[in-house]
N, C-alpha and C positions, 0 to 999 in steps of 0.2 A: 506493500499500500504506499502512496505517495503521500510526504506530508507536504501540508501549506506553511510557507514562511510566512511569520507575523509580519504585520504592518509595522510595528516599529519594539526593539529592545529596551524595556526599562532599565536605565543606568540610574545606579543610587550610592549615596557615599555615606559611611556609619559615621555615627558620633559615640562619643565615650560617656560614661556614666562617672560623674565626677563625686557624689555625697560620700562614697563608700571608701575614697581612696585616699594612702597615705603619700601618695603623689601628687604633686600637684600641678595643676591642669598646663602650665608652663615645660611641663618633663614629659607631657604627651604630646607637644606642639610637632614636634617632628615624625610623628607618625599617623600614617594615612592609610583607610581601608573603603576601598570605592568597587565597585562592579557593574555587571550587568545582567540582566535575567530576561528570556521569551519561552513561549510555547508555541511549538510547533504540531499545529494538528492534524490528525487525518483528513483527507481529502473524501475518502469515498464513504457515503453514507450507507450503502447496505453491508458493510464489514463493521464488526465490534470496534467501539470510538478505539481511539489512538493517540497518543500525545506523547510528544518527547522535549523535557527541560530543559534548558540550554544556559547553563550557570556560570559564570564568571567572578573570579574575584581577584583581588590585587592587593597584597598588602605589600606597605614598605616604611622602613624605617633604620632611623640614623644608623651608619655601619660602622658602629664603635661599641665601646663597652661601657656607658654610660648606664646608670641603675633601671631607667625605663626602655632599654633597649629590649625587643623582642629575643623570648627563648623557645625555640621548636625544636620540639622531641626528635631524638635521632631518625635518618630513614629507617627504613623496612626493607629487607627482601622480599618477605611474605607480607603484605598487610593484610588484616583480617578484622570481623567486625568484632567490637569490642566495647564495654560498656563504659560511663563515666569519661568520656573523653574530654568532657568540658570543665575536667579539673586541671587542663593544660592547656597551651594553646589548640584554639578548635574553632573553624569555620563552621556556620549552622546555617539553617533555611526552615523556617515553617511554614507550611501549606493549608489552607482551608479552604473549603466551598464555603462560598458566602449563604448565608442563613442556617448553616447547619453549626452545630457544637465539636464534632468531631475535627480532628486536626492531624499534621504529622508534623513527624520532629526529624531532621537529617541533620548528621554531626560528621564533620570531616577532617581528619586531623591532618597536618604536616608532613607525617609518617607514611599515608596512607591508610590508617585504618580508620574504619568508617561505625556508623549506628543509623540505621531509619528504625524511627519507633513511629506507632499510631495511638491516638489519645483520643478517650470517648467523650472528655471535656476539660475542661481549664484542668492540668495536670492531675487528670486523673484516667485510669486503665490503661496505664502506659504498657507498652507490648511491642514486642518487635516486630516488622511489615515482614508477613511471612510469605508474600509474592517474591521476595526479594533475597539472592544468595549474594550477590556483588553490587558495588556501585564503580559505575564506570567512572571514574574523574582523574584527569592528569594534573602531575605537581611538576612548578619548576620550580628550583630553588637557588639563592645564589647569596651572596652579605647584603643584609638590607634589603632584601626581594623575595616574598613568596605571591606565584602565581598558581592558580586552580581553573582547571575547566570540568565541567560536569555535562555530561551528555546522557540523560536516565529516560528511559521508556515509562513513564508513569502507572501507578497501578489502575486498574481498569476503574475505580471511582472517581479517581482524580481526573484521568484522561475522557472520561465522560462528562463532564462540568463543563458548561458554557464560559464559567470566569473562574477564575483562582486569587485568593488573597494570601498574598507572602511577605513573610516577617524575615529577612537578611540580618543577621546577626556574628558576633563573634565573640569568645573568649581569648585573652591574651593575658600570657604568663610573661612578666617580666624578670629580668637578671636578678633584680632583689628579690625574688619570689612574690612580689604584690600582682594582684590578679586584677585588669580592668576587664570592662563590659562595656561593649559596644553594638547599637541599633543603630535603626532608621530615624527611631525617636524613644522617648524615654516619659511616659505617660505617667508614670505609677512613682511613687517617692520612693521606691527600690528598683533594682535594676532588675527586669522580670521580661524575657524574650516569650515567654507563653502569654502576656498578655495582647489580648486580641486586638487593641488599639495601635498598636505594633506591627500588625499585619497592614503594612500601607500601600505595598505593590499591589496592581490590580493586572493581570495578564490574562 
């Protein structure tokens, strides 16, 4: 089945949440997290719905040994599905269908490890996505730069939706052990990627 190119690719830039940080705002000024996302949907109406998510992330930071510099986990020869990736540097995406409580959480670590979860409602019923045995993303790493590209054939429920709500986010571990939290916006008094108000992209 052929896929229809989207009319636009949604570009985004993530913002840090400062209230819980020991690092002052100026220490994060050299860090930039940006990207783009689009969904290619199947053209053939006689076949089951299909859609491919295309996600790009670009993480840039000063190439020095300052306290706020980004700490990446070591690369792995055989990446695998793994829980609690958010405890260290991790790029994330949250996906929901408008008007429905359920949503999906995607975690991608800079060493290739990954996790995809389904949730029934806000932070409830978390379980691994059963339709997924691997997550096809590619990484490019060099000093001060991490680039990630994901091309994912979406689960049937998401592929069938006419529109999706997305929340792009990231957990960043710094050389001094501090953790910073980045998202499209921060609508709550604490960093909370599961807050549906932060699912601000529409594709």
